PDB file with SEQRES, HELIX, SHEET and CRYST1 records, atoms N, CA, C and O in Angstrom:
SEQRES   1 A   79  MET HIS ASP ARG GLY GLU LEU GLN SER PRO ARG GLU SER          
SEQRES   2 A   79  ALA PRO THR VAL ASP MET PRO ASP GLY PHE TRP ASP THR          
SEQRES   3 A   79  ALA LEU PRO GLN ALA PRO LYS ALA LYS GLN ALA ILE SER          
SEQRES   4 A   79  MET ARG VAL ASP PRO GLU VAL LEU ALA PHE PHE LYS ALA          
SEQRES   5 A   79  GLN GLY GLU GLY TYR GLN THR ARG ILE ASN ALA VAL LEU          
SEQRES   6 A   79  ARG SER TYR VAL GLU ALA HIS LYS LYS HIS HIS ALA SER          
SEQRES   7 A   79  GLY                                                          
HELIX    1 AA1 PRO A   10  SER A   13  1                                   4    
HELIX    2 AA2 PRO A   44  ALA A   52  1                                   9    
HELIX    3 AA3 TYR A   57  SER A   78  1                                  22    
CRYST1    1.000    1.000    1.000  90.00  90.00  90.00 P 1           1          
ATOM      1  N   MET A   1     -53.678 119.874  31.871  1.00  0.00           N  
ATOM      2  CA  MET A   1     -54.584 120.895  31.545  1.00  0.00           C  
ATOM      3  C   MET A   1     -56.008 120.432  31.472  1.00  0.00           C  
ATOM      4  O   MET A   1     -56.940 121.171  31.788  1.00  0.00           O  
ATOM      5  N   HIS A   2     -56.182 119.079  31.009  1.00  0.00           N  
ATOM      6  CA  HIS A   2     -57.514 118.602  30.895  1.00  0.00           C  
ATOM      7  C   HIS A   2     -58.186 118.533  32.268  1.00  0.00           C  
ATOM      8  O   HIS A   2     -59.380 118.805  32.388  1.00  0.00           O  
ATOM      9  N   ASP A   3     -57.391 118.154  33.346  1.00  0.00           N  
ATOM     10  CA  ASP A   3     -57.955 118.097  34.695  1.00  0.00           C  
ATOM     11  C   ASP A   3     -58.520 119.401  35.138  1.00  0.00           C  
ATOM     12  O   ASP A   3     -59.449 119.471  35.942  1.00  0.00           O  
ATOM     13  N   ARG A   4     -57.901 120.504  34.559  1.00  0.00           N  
ATOM     14  CA  ARG A   4     -58.290 121.801  34.985  1.00  0.00           C  
ATOM     15  C   ARG A   4     -59.541 122.393  34.122  1.00  0.00           C  
ATOM     16  O   ARG A   4     -60.001 123.519  34.312  1.00  0.00           O  
ATOM     17  N   GLY A   5     -59.984 121.551  33.229  1.00  0.00           N  
ATOM     18  CA  GLY A   5     -61.076 121.998  32.301  1.00  0.00           C  
ATOM     19  C   GLY A   5     -60.704 122.682  31.112  1.00  0.00           C  
ATOM     20  O   GLY A   5     -61.524 123.248  30.390  1.00  0.00           O  
ATOM     21  N   GLU A   6     -59.334 122.634  30.872  1.00  0.00           N  
ATOM     22  CA  GLU A   6     -58.724 123.306  29.605  1.00  0.00           C  
ATOM     23  C   GLU A   6     -58.599 122.185  28.606  1.00  0.00           C  
ATOM     24  O   GLU A   6     -58.020 121.156  28.952  1.00  0.00           O  
ATOM     25  N   LEU A   7     -59.122 122.311  27.330  1.00  0.00           N  
ATOM     26  CA  LEU A   7     -58.917 121.340  26.491  1.00  0.00           C  
ATOM     27  C   LEU A   7     -57.854 121.703  25.328  1.00  0.00           C  
ATOM     28  O   LEU A   7     -57.438 120.845  24.549  1.00  0.00           O  
ATOM     29  N   GLN A   8     -57.466 123.026  25.288  1.00  0.00           N  
ATOM     30  CA  GLN A   8     -56.398 123.380  24.361  1.00  0.00           C  
ATOM     31  C   GLN A   8     -55.599 124.393  25.052  1.00  0.00           C  
ATOM     32  O   GLN A   8     -56.127 125.086  25.922  1.00  0.00           O  
ATOM     33  N   SER A   9     -54.303 124.542  24.717  1.00  0.00           N  
ATOM     34  CA  SER A   9     -53.448 125.464  25.408  1.00  0.00           C  
ATOM     35  C   SER A   9     -53.898 126.853  24.948  1.00  0.00           C  
ATOM     36  O   SER A   9     -54.401 126.964  23.830  1.00  0.00           O  
ATOM     37  N   PRO A  10     -53.749 127.915  25.739  1.00  0.00           N  
ATOM     38  CA  PRO A  10     -54.068 129.278  25.455  1.00  0.00           C  
ATOM     39  C   PRO A  10     -53.383 129.751  24.201  1.00  0.00           C  
ATOM     40  O   PRO A  10     -53.946 130.553  23.456  1.00  0.00           O  
ATOM     41  N   ARG A  11     -52.131 129.253  23.937  1.00  0.00           N  
ATOM     42  CA  ARG A  11     -51.441 129.657  22.811  1.00  0.00           C  
ATOM     43  C   ARG A  11     -52.062 129.219  21.448  1.00  0.00           C  
ATOM     44  O   ARG A  11     -51.970 129.904  20.429  1.00  0.00           O  
ATOM     45  N   GLU A  12     -52.671 128.079  21.514  1.00  0.00           N  
ATOM     46  CA  GLU A  12     -53.444 127.535  20.249  1.00  0.00           C  
ATOM     47  C   GLU A  12     -54.583 128.362  19.923  1.00  0.00           C  
ATOM     48  O   GLU A  12     -54.934 128.496  18.750  1.00  0.00           O  
ATOM     49  N   SER A  13     -55.260 128.996  21.003  1.00  0.00           N  
ATOM     50  CA  SER A  13     -56.498 129.770  20.710  1.00  0.00           C  
ATOM     51  C   SER A  13     -56.193 131.252  20.673  1.00  0.00           C  
ATOM     52  O   SER A  13     -57.096 132.065  20.476  1.00  0.00           O  
ATOM     53  N   ALA A  14     -55.004 131.596  20.850  1.00  0.00           N  
ATOM     54  CA  ALA A  14     -54.569 133.011  20.767  1.00  0.00           C  
ATOM     55  C   ALA A  14     -54.726 133.593  19.409  1.00  0.00           C  
ATOM     56  O   ALA A  14     -54.555 132.853  18.440  1.00  0.00           O  
ATOM     57  N   PRO A  15     -55.044 134.877  19.233  1.00  0.00           N  
ATOM     58  CA  PRO A  15     -55.226 135.588  17.885  1.00  0.00           C  
ATOM     59  C   PRO A  15     -53.719 135.758  17.384  1.00  0.00           C  
ATOM     60  O   PRO A  15     -52.775 135.949  18.151  1.00  0.00           O  
ATOM     61  N   THR A  16     -53.628 135.672  16.104  1.00  0.00           N  
ATOM     62  CA  THR A  16     -52.397 135.877  15.446  1.00  0.00           C  
ATOM     63  C   THR A  16     -52.087 137.324  15.383  1.00  0.00           C  
ATOM     64  O   THR A  16     -52.983 138.093  15.034  1.00  0.00           O  
ATOM     65  N   VAL A  17     -50.841 137.801  15.703  1.00  0.00           N  
ATOM     66  CA  VAL A  17     -50.473 139.183  15.670  1.00  0.00           C  
ATOM     67  C   VAL A  17     -49.244 139.260  14.765  1.00  0.00           C  
ATOM     68  O   VAL A  17     -48.344 138.424  14.847  1.00  0.00           O  
ATOM     69  N   ASP A  18     -49.221 140.274  13.904  1.00  0.00           N  
ATOM     70  CA  ASP A  18     -48.150 140.499  13.061  1.00  0.00           C  
ATOM     71  C   ASP A  18     -47.169 141.467  13.746  1.00  0.00           C  
ATOM     72  O   ASP A  18     -47.460 142.644  13.957  1.00  0.00           O  
ATOM     73  N   MET A  19     -45.857 140.846  14.121  1.00  0.00           N  
ATOM     74  CA  MET A  19     -45.002 141.530  14.870  1.00  0.00           C  
ATOM     75  C   MET A  19     -43.974 142.213  13.862  1.00  0.00           C  
ATOM     76  O   MET A  19     -43.692 141.664  12.798  1.00  0.00           O  
ATOM     77  N   PRO A  20     -43.458 143.372  14.224  1.00  0.00           N  
ATOM     78  CA  PRO A  20     -42.453 144.075  13.331  1.00  0.00           C  
ATOM     79  C   PRO A  20     -41.207 143.338  13.315  1.00  0.00           C  
ATOM     80  O   PRO A  20     -40.943 142.542  14.216  1.00  0.00           O  
ATOM     81  N   ASP A  21     -40.336 143.580  12.229  1.00  0.00           N  
ATOM     82  CA  ASP A  21     -39.083 142.902  12.110  1.00  0.00           C  
ATOM     83  C   ASP A  21     -38.203 143.244  13.289  1.00  0.00           C  
ATOM     84  O   ASP A  21     -38.103 144.402  13.692  1.00  0.00           O  
ATOM     85  N   GLY A  22     -37.563 142.221  13.842  1.00  0.00           N  
ATOM     86  CA  GLY A  22     -36.567 142.574  15.016  1.00  0.00           C  
ATOM     87  C   GLY A  22     -37.243 142.547  16.212  1.00  0.00           C  
ATOM     88  O   GLY A  22     -36.563 142.695  17.228  1.00  0.00           O  
ATOM     89  N   PHE A  23     -38.577 142.372  16.334  1.00  0.00           N  
ATOM     90  CA  PHE A  23     -39.197 142.387  17.653  1.00  0.00           C  
ATOM     91  C   PHE A  23     -38.570 141.531  18.694  1.00  0.00           C  
ATOM     92  O   PHE A  23     -38.331 141.985  19.814  1.00  0.00           O  
ATOM     93  N   TRP A  24     -38.277 140.219  18.335  1.00  0.00           N  
ATOM     94  CA  TRP A  24     -37.734 139.270  19.281  1.00  0.00           C  
ATOM     95  C   TRP A  24     -36.159 139.313  19.504  1.00  0.00           C  
ATOM     96  O   TRP A  24     -35.590 138.517  20.250  1.00  0.00           O  
ATOM     97  N   ASP A  25     -35.539 140.262  18.827  1.00  0.00           N  
ATOM     98  CA  ASP A  25     -34.089 140.365  18.913  1.00  0.00           C  
ATOM     99  C   ASP A  25     -33.589 140.479  20.295  1.00  0.00           C  
ATOM    100  O   ASP A  25     -32.640 139.783  20.655  1.00  0.00           O  
ATOM    101  N   THR A  26     -34.163 141.309  21.089  1.00  0.00           N  
ATOM    102  CA  THR A  26     -33.713 141.541  22.455  1.00  0.00           C  
ATOM    103  C   THR A  26     -34.588 140.819  23.515  1.00  0.00           C  
ATOM    104  O   THR A  26     -34.453 141.088  24.709  1.00  0.00           O  
ATOM    105  N   ALA A  27     -35.489 139.895  23.074  1.00  0.00           N  
ATOM    106  CA  ALA A  27     -36.262 139.174  24.031  1.00  0.00           C  
ATOM    107  C   ALA A  27     -35.446 138.280  24.957  1.00  0.00           C  
ATOM    108  O   ALA A  27     -34.498 137.644  24.497  1.00  0.00           O  
ATOM    109  N   LEU A  28     -35.785 138.205  26.270  1.00  0.00           N  
ATOM    110  CA  LEU A  28     -35.110 137.312  27.086  1.00  0.00           C  
ATOM    111  C   LEU A  28     -36.094 136.280  27.507  1.00  0.00           C  
ATOM    112  O   LEU A  28     -37.231 136.624  27.829  1.00  0.00           O  
ATOM    113  N   PRO A  29     -35.705 134.974  27.525  1.00  0.00           N  
ATOM    114  CA  PRO A  29     -36.576 133.877  27.883  1.00  0.00           C  
ATOM    115  C   PRO A  29     -36.841 133.855  29.362  1.00  0.00           C  
ATOM    116  O   PRO A  29     -35.900 134.022  30.137  1.00  0.00           O  
ATOM    117  N   GLN A  30     -38.087 133.656  29.812  1.00  0.00           N  
ATOM    118  CA  GLN A  30     -38.399 133.585  31.249  1.00  0.00           C  
ATOM    119  C   GLN A  30     -39.168 132.319  31.501  1.00  0.00           C  
ATOM    120  O   GLN A  30     -39.987 131.879  30.694  1.00  0.00           O  
ATOM    121  N   ALA A  31     -38.887 131.764  32.614  1.00  0.00           N  
ATOM    122  CA  ALA A  31     -39.498 130.450  33.010  1.00  0.00           C  
ATOM    123  C   ALA A  31     -40.984 130.774  33.362  1.00  0.00           C  
ATOM    124  O   ALA A  31     -41.264 131.778  34.016  1.00  0.00           O  
ATOM    125  N   PRO A  32     -41.882 129.942  32.935  1.00  0.00           N  
ATOM    126  CA  PRO A  32     -43.278 130.263  33.316  1.00  0.00           C  
ATOM    127  C   PRO A  32     -43.502 130.129  34.758  1.00  0.00           C  
ATOM    128  O   PRO A  32     -42.844 129.385  35.485  1.00  0.00           O  
ATOM    129  N   LYS A  33     -44.577 130.975  35.179  1.00  0.00           N  
ATOM    130  CA  LYS A  33     -44.843 130.980  36.649  1.00  0.00           C  
ATOM    131  C   LYS A  33     -45.607 129.743  36.938  1.00  0.00           C  
ATOM    132  O   LYS A  33     -46.456 129.285  36.173  1.00  0.00           O  
ATOM    133  N   ALA A  34     -45.291 129.253  38.005  1.00  0.00           N  
ATOM    134  CA  ALA A  34     -46.045 127.933  38.537  1.00  0.00           C  
ATOM    135  C   ALA A  34     -47.379 128.444  39.033  1.00  0.00           C  
ATOM    136  O   ALA A  34     -47.419 129.461  39.724  1.00  0.00           O  
ATOM    137  N   LYS A  35     -48.416 127.813  38.724  1.00  0.00           N  
ATOM    138  CA  LYS A  35     -49.721 128.120  39.328  1.00  0.00           C  
ATOM    139  C   LYS A  35     -50.032 127.196  40.448  1.00  0.00           C  
ATOM    140  O   LYS A  35     -49.553 126.062  40.481  1.00  0.00           O  
ATOM    141  N   GLN A  36     -50.845 127.671  41.392  1.00  0.00           N  
ATOM    142  CA  GLN A  36     -51.269 126.983  42.527  1.00  0.00           C  
ATOM    143  C   GLN A  36     -52.651 126.559  42.363  1.00  0.00           C  
ATOM    144  O   GLN A  36     -53.540 127.306  41.955  1.00  0.00           O  
ATOM    145  N   ALA A  37     -52.828 125.210  42.727  1.00  0.00           N  
ATOM    146  CA  ALA A  37     -54.242 124.662  42.615  1.00  0.00           C  
ATOM    147  C   ALA A  37     -55.024 125.075  43.873  1.00  0.00           C  
ATOM    148  O   ALA A  37     -54.517 124.882  44.978  1.00  0.00           O  
ATOM    149  N   ILE A  38     -56.213 125.625  43.753  1.00  0.00           N  
ATOM    150  CA  ILE A  38     -57.009 126.048  44.943  1.00  0.00           C  
ATOM    151  C   ILE A  38     -58.465 125.432  44.711  1.00  0.00           C  
ATOM    152  O   ILE A  38     -58.811 124.968  43.625  1.00  0.00           O  
ATOM    153  N   SER A  39     -59.239 125.471  45.785  1.00  0.00           N  
ATOM    154  CA  SER A  39     -60.588 125.356  45.650  1.00  0.00           C  
ATOM    155  C   SER A  39     -61.279 126.564  45.992  1.00  0.00           C  
ATOM    156  O   SER A  39     -61.046 127.051  47.099  1.00  0.00           O  
ATOM    157  N   MET A  40     -62.125 127.151  45.188  1.00  0.00           N  
ATOM    158  CA  MET A  40     -62.683 128.543  45.277  1.00  0.00           C  
ATOM    159  C   MET A  40     -64.129 128.437  44.938  1.00  0.00           C  
ATOM    160  O   MET A  40     -64.509 127.761  43.982  1.00  0.00           O  
ATOM    161  N   ARG A  41     -64.960 129.118  45.734  1.00  0.00           N  
ATOM    162  CA  ARG A  41     -66.433 129.186  45.448  1.00  0.00           C  
ATOM    163  C   ARG A  41     -66.648 130.451  44.759  1.00  0.00           C  
ATOM    164  O   ARG A  41     -66.091 131.494  45.102  1.00  0.00           O  
ATOM    165  N   VAL A  42     -67.479 130.347  43.764  1.00  0.00           N  
ATOM    166  CA  VAL A  42     -67.859 131.581  42.939  1.00  0.00           C  
ATOM    167  C   VAL A  42     -69.394 131.408  42.781  1.00  0.00           C  
ATOM    168  O   VAL A  42     -69.953 130.324  42.951  1.00  0.00           O  
ATOM    169  N   ASP A  43     -70.003 132.501  42.460  1.00  0.00           N  
ATOM    170  CA  ASP A  43     -71.532 132.484  42.119  1.00  0.00           C  
ATOM    171  C   ASP A  43     -71.708 131.637  40.891  1.00  0.00           C  
ATOM    172  O   ASP A  43     -70.848 131.628  40.011  1.00  0.00           O  
ATOM    173  N   PRO A  44     -72.848 130.900  40.815  1.00  0.00           N  
ATOM    174  CA  PRO A  44     -73.084 130.137  39.617  1.00  0.00           C  
ATOM    175  C   PRO A  44     -73.175 130.893  38.392  1.00  0.00           C  
ATOM    176  O   PRO A  44     -72.874 130.384  37.313  1.00  0.00           O  
ATOM    177  N   GLU A  45     -73.604 132.171  38.514  1.00  0.00           N  
ATOM    178  CA  GLU A  45     -73.681 132.918  37.281  1.00  0.00           C  
ATOM    179  C   GLU A  45     -72.306 133.307  36.700  1.00  0.00           C  
ATOM    180  O   GLU A  45     -72.122 133.406  35.487  1.00  0.00           O  
ATOM    181  N   VAL A  46     -71.337 133.526  37.638  1.00  0.00           N  
ATOM    182  CA  VAL A  46     -70.005 133.909  37.297  1.00  0.00           C  
ATOM    183  C   VAL A  46     -69.413 132.673  36.543  1.00  0.00           C  
ATOM    184  O   VAL A  46     -68.933 132.783  35.415  1.00  0.00           O  
ATOM    185  N   LEU A  47     -69.470 131.538  37.199  1.00  0.00           N  
ATOM    186  CA  LEU A  47     -68.928 130.353  36.522  1.00  0.00           C  
ATOM    187  C   LEU A  47     -69.627 130.075  35.160  1.00  0.00           C  
ATOM    188  O   LEU A  47     -68.940 129.739  34.195  1.00  0.00           O  
ATOM    189  N   ALA A  48     -70.947 130.205  35.062  1.00  0.00           N  
ATOM    190  CA  ALA A  48     -71.602 129.960  33.802  1.00  0.00           C  
ATOM    191  C   ALA A  48     -71.145 131.003  32.766  1.00  0.00           C  
ATOM    192  O   ALA A  48     -71.031 130.679  31.583  1.00  0.00           O  
ATOM    193  N   PHE A  49     -70.902 132.157  33.161  1.00  0.00           N  
ATOM    194  CA  PHE A  49     -70.465 133.256  32.207  1.00  0.00           C  
ATOM    195  C   PHE A  49     -69.144 132.790  31.526  1.00  0.00           C  
ATOM    196  O   PHE A  49     -69.022 132.766  30.301  1.00  0.00           O  
ATOM    197  N   PHE A  50     -68.121 132.407  32.430  1.00  0.00           N  
ATOM    198  CA  PHE A  50     -66.921 132.011  31.814  1.00  0.00           C  
ATOM    199  C   PHE A  50     -66.926 130.710  31.034  1.00  0.00           C  
ATOM    200  O   PHE A  50     -66.308 130.598  29.976  1.00  0.00           O  
ATOM    201  N   LYS A  51     -67.649 129.706  31.587  1.00  0.00           N  
ATOM    202  CA  LYS A  51     -67.799 128.415  30.845  1.00  0.00           C  
ATOM    203  C   LYS A  51     -68.403 128.629  29.403  1.00  0.00           C  
ATOM    204  O   LYS A  51     -67.996 128.020  28.413  1.00  0.00           O  
ATOM    205  N   ALA A  52     -69.428 129.570  29.392  1.00  0.00           N  
ATOM    206  CA  ALA A  52     -70.144 129.787  28.171  1.00  0.00           C  
ATOM    207  C   ALA A  52     -69.152 130.326  27.013  1.00  0.00           C  
ATOM    208  O   ALA A  52     -69.450 130.187  25.827  1.00  0.00           O  
ATOM    209  N   GLN A  53     -68.093 130.877  27.383  1.00  0.00           N  
ATOM    210  CA  GLN A  53     -67.210 131.413  26.412  1.00  0.00           C  
ATOM    211  C   GLN A  53     -66.332 130.275  25.826  1.00  0.00           C  
ATOM    212  O   GLN A  53     -65.510 130.556  24.953  1.00  0.00           O  
ATOM    213  N   GLY A  54     -66.465 129.072  26.247  1.00  0.00           N  
ATOM    214  CA  GLY A  54     -65.774 127.945  25.656  1.00  0.00           C  
ATOM    215  C   GLY A  54     -64.564 127.399  26.574  1.00  0.00           C  
ATOM    216  O   GLY A  54     -64.438 127.700  27.761  1.00  0.00           O  
ATOM    217  N   GLU A  55     -63.786 126.646  25.934  1.00  0.00           N  
ATOM    218  CA  GLU A  55     -62.728 125.970  26.662  1.00  0.00           C  
ATOM    219  C   GLU A  55     -61.746 127.026  27.154  1.00  0.00           C  
ATOM    220  O   GLU A  55     -61.601 128.127  26.621  1.00  0.00           O  
ATOM    221  N   GLY A  56     -61.064 126.571  28.255  1.00  0.00           N  
ATOM    222  CA  GLY A  56     -60.065 127.522  28.805  1.00  0.00           C  
ATOM    223  C   GLY A  56     -60.590 128.486  29.832  1.00  0.00           C  
ATOM    224  O   GLY A  56     -59.919 129.455  30.189  1.00  0.00           O  
ATOM    225  N   TYR A  57     -61.769 128.230  30.302  1.00  0.00           N  
ATOM    226  CA  TYR A  57     -62.445 129.193  31.199  1.00  0.00           C  
ATOM    227  C   TYR A  57     -61.677 129.455  32.402  1.00  0.00           C  
ATOM    228  O   TYR A  57     -61.741 130.593  32.866  1.00  0.00           O  
ATOM    229  N   GLN A  58     -60.881 128.486  33.044  1.00  0.00           N  
ATOM    230  CA  GLN A  58     -60.079 128.695  34.157  1.00  0.00           C  
ATOM    231  C   GLN A  58     -58.947 129.714  33.854  1.00  0.00           C  
ATOM    232  O   GLN A  58     -58.631 130.593  34.656  1.00  0.00           O  
ATOM    233  N   THR A  59     -58.375 129.545  32.682  1.00  0.00           N  
ATOM    234  CA  THR A  59     -57.322 130.410  32.210  1.00  0.00           C  
ATOM    235  C   THR A  59     -57.894 131.881  32.169  1.00  0.00           C  
ATOM    236  O   THR A  59     -57.225 132.822  32.596  1.00  0.00           O  
ATOM    237  N   ARG A  60     -59.120 132.039  31.654  1.00  0.00           N  
ATOM    238  CA  ARG A  60     -59.716 133.346  31.549  1.00  0.00           C  
ATOM    239  C   ARG A  60     -60.022 133.871  32.907  1.00  0.00           C  
ATOM    240  O   ARG A  60     -59.825 135.067  33.121  1.00  0.00           O  
ATOM    241  N   ILE A  61     -60.488 133.089  33.856  1.00  0.00           N  
ATOM    242  CA  ILE A  61     -60.672 133.595  35.190  1.00  0.00           C  
ATOM    243  C   ILE A  61     -59.424 134.062  35.773  1.00  0.00           C  
ATOM    244  O   ILE A  61     -59.408 135.115  36.409  1.00  0.00           O  
ATOM    245  N   ASN A  62     -58.383 133.364  35.607  1.00  0.00           N  
ATOM    246  CA  ASN A  62     -57.039 133.786  36.173  1.00  0.00           C  
ATOM    247  C   ASN A  62     -56.611 135.034  35.492  1.00  0.00           C  
ATOM    248  O   ASN A  62     -56.008 135.861  36.178  1.00  0.00           O  
ATOM    249  N   ALA A  63     -56.844 135.296  34.198  1.00  0.00           N  
ATOM    250  CA  ALA A  63     -56.467 136.465  33.478  1.00  0.00           C  
ATOM    251  C   ALA A  63     -57.243 137.712  34.113  1.00  0.00           C  
ATOM    252  O   ALA A  63     -56.667 138.781  34.312  1.00  0.00           O  
ATOM    253  N   VAL A  64     -58.530 137.508  34.403  1.00  0.00           N  
ATOM    254  CA  VAL A  64     -59.257 138.558  34.946  1.00  0.00           C  
ATOM    255  C   VAL A  64     -58.740 138.947  36.332  1.00  0.00           C  
ATOM    256  O   VAL A  64     -58.591 140.126  36.657  1.00  0.00           O  
ATOM    257  N   LEU A  65     -58.481 137.948  37.113  1.00  0.00           N  
ATOM    258  CA  LEU A  65     -57.930 138.200  38.348  1.00  0.00           C  
ATOM    259  C   LEU A  65     -56.523 138.859  38.387  1.00  0.00           C  
ATOM    260  O   LEU A  65     -56.216 139.711  39.221  1.00  0.00           O  
ATOM    261  N   ARG A  66     -55.673 138.384  37.393  1.00  0.00           N  
ATOM    262  CA  ARG A  66     -54.353 139.041  37.277  1.00  0.00           C  
ATOM    263  C   ARG A  66     -54.554 140.456  36.839  1.00  0.00           C  
ATOM    264  O   ARG A  66     -53.931 141.339  37.427  1.00  0.00           O  
ATOM    265  N   SER A  67     -55.307 140.731  35.930  1.00  0.00           N  
ATOM    266  CA  SER A  67     -55.726 142.115  35.455  1.00  0.00           C  
ATOM    267  C   SER A  67     -56.023 142.989  36.679  1.00  0.00           C  
ATOM    268  O   SER A  67     -55.474 144.078  36.848  1.00  0.00           O  
ATOM    269  N   TYR A  68     -56.911 142.467  37.517  1.00  0.00           N  
ATOM    270  CA  TYR A  68     -57.369 143.246  38.671  1.00  0.00           C  
ATOM    271  C   TYR A  68     -56.200 143.577  39.654  1.00  0.00           C  
ATOM    272  O   TYR A  68     -56.022 144.689  40.150  1.00  0.00           O  
ATOM    273  N   VAL A  69     -55.413 142.454  39.876  1.00  0.00           N  
ATOM    274  CA  VAL A  69     -54.236 142.611  40.751  1.00  0.00           C  
ATOM    275  C   VAL A  69     -53.277 143.728  40.189  1.00  0.00           C  
ATOM    276  O   VAL A  69     -52.840 144.620  40.915  1.00  0.00           O  
ATOM    277  N   GLU A  70     -52.984 143.624  38.877  1.00  0.00           N  
ATOM    278  CA  GLU A  70     -52.108 144.604  38.272  1.00  0.00           C  
ATOM    279  C   GLU A  70     -52.597 146.099  38.310  1.00  0.00           C  
ATOM    280  O   GLU A  70     -51.833 147.045  38.498  1.00  0.00           O  
ATOM    281  N   ALA A  71     -53.950 146.209  38.111  1.00  0.00           N  
ATOM    282  CA  ALA A  71     -54.524 147.510  38.229  1.00  0.00           C  
ATOM    283  C   ALA A  71     -54.507 148.050  39.666  1.00  0.00           C  
ATOM    284  O   ALA A  71     -54.289 149.237  39.909  1.00  0.00           O  
ATOM    285  N   HIS A  72     -54.734 147.178  40.553  1.00  0.00           N  
ATOM    286  CA  HIS A  72     -54.679 147.561  42.073  1.00  0.00           C  
ATOM    287  C   HIS A  72     -53.321 147.939  42.370  1.00  0.00           C  
ATOM    288  O   HIS A  72     -53.139 148.933  43.073  1.00  0.00           O  
ATOM    289  N   LYS A  73     -52.259 147.222  41.890  1.00  0.00           N  
ATOM    290  CA  LYS A  73     -50.898 147.617  42.154  1.00  0.00           C  
ATOM    291  C   LYS A  73     -50.505 149.050  41.699  1.00  0.00           C  
ATOM    292  O   LYS A  73     -49.937 149.877  42.412  1.00  0.00           O  
ATOM    293  N   LYS A  74     -50.901 149.228  40.365  1.00  0.00           N  
ATOM    294  CA  LYS A  74     -50.725 150.519  39.789  1.00  0.00           C  
ATOM    295  C   LYS A  74     -51.369 151.659  40.416  1.00  0.00           C  
ATOM    296  O   LYS A  74     -50.778 152.736  40.505  1.00  0.00           O  
ATOM    297  N   HIS A  75     -52.607 151.477  40.877  1.00  0.00           N  
ATOM    298  CA  HIS A  75     -53.264 152.471  41.654  1.00  0.00           C  
ATOM    299  C   HIS A  75     -52.685 152.811  42.931  1.00  0.00           C  
ATOM    300  O   HIS A  75     -52.602 153.987  43.286  1.00  0.00           O  
ATOM    301  N   HIS A  76     -52.284 151.860  43.635  1.00  0.00           N  
ATOM    302  CA  HIS A  76     -51.569 152.067  45.016  1.00  0.00           C  
ATOM    303  C   HIS A  76     -50.159 152.618  44.892  1.00  0.00           C  
ATOM    304  O   HIS A  76     -49.644 153.302  45.776  1.00  0.00           O  
ATOM    305  N   ALA A  77     -49.551 152.287  43.743  1.00  0.00           N  
ATOM    306  CA  ALA A  77     -48.170 152.768  43.462  1.00  0.00           C  
ATOM    307  C   ALA A  77     -48.124 154.293  43.131  1.00  0.00           C  
ATOM    308  O   ALA A  77     -47.186 155.026  43.446  1.00  0.00           O  
ATOM    309  N   SER A  78     -49.161 154.657  42.508  1.00  0.00           N  
ATOM    310  CA  SER A  78     -49.299 156.052  42.127  1.00  0.00           C  
ATOM    311  C   SER A  78     -49.828 156.998  43.137  1.00  0.00           C  
ATOM    312  O   SER A  78     -49.733 158.221  43.029  1.00  0.00           O  
ATOM    313  N   GLY A  79     -50.439 156.320  44.215  1.00  0.00           N  
ATOM    314  CA  GLY A  79     -51.082 157.158  45.243  1.00  0.00           C  
ATOM    315  C   GLY A  79     -50.287 157.502  46.421  1.00  0.00           C  
ATOM    316  O   GLY A  79     -50.773 158.200  47.311  1.00  0.00           O  
TER     317      GLY A  79                                                      
END                                                                             
């Protein structure tokens, strides 16, 4: 993680959520998705924005991209 610019795991920085009783009773474990290392060029302002938010900026960039992909899939599935 450190090589990717992440100094703490996303789980450590995640907000605490109070889950209702029995929430995990039917949960099924899933293997984490492997991530692929790439080299990508972004505008300096984009990189500065994410880095300014603190550690884990690459994870946040991935989350934004994933959100875009999921929204795009939903839009095309309903059309």
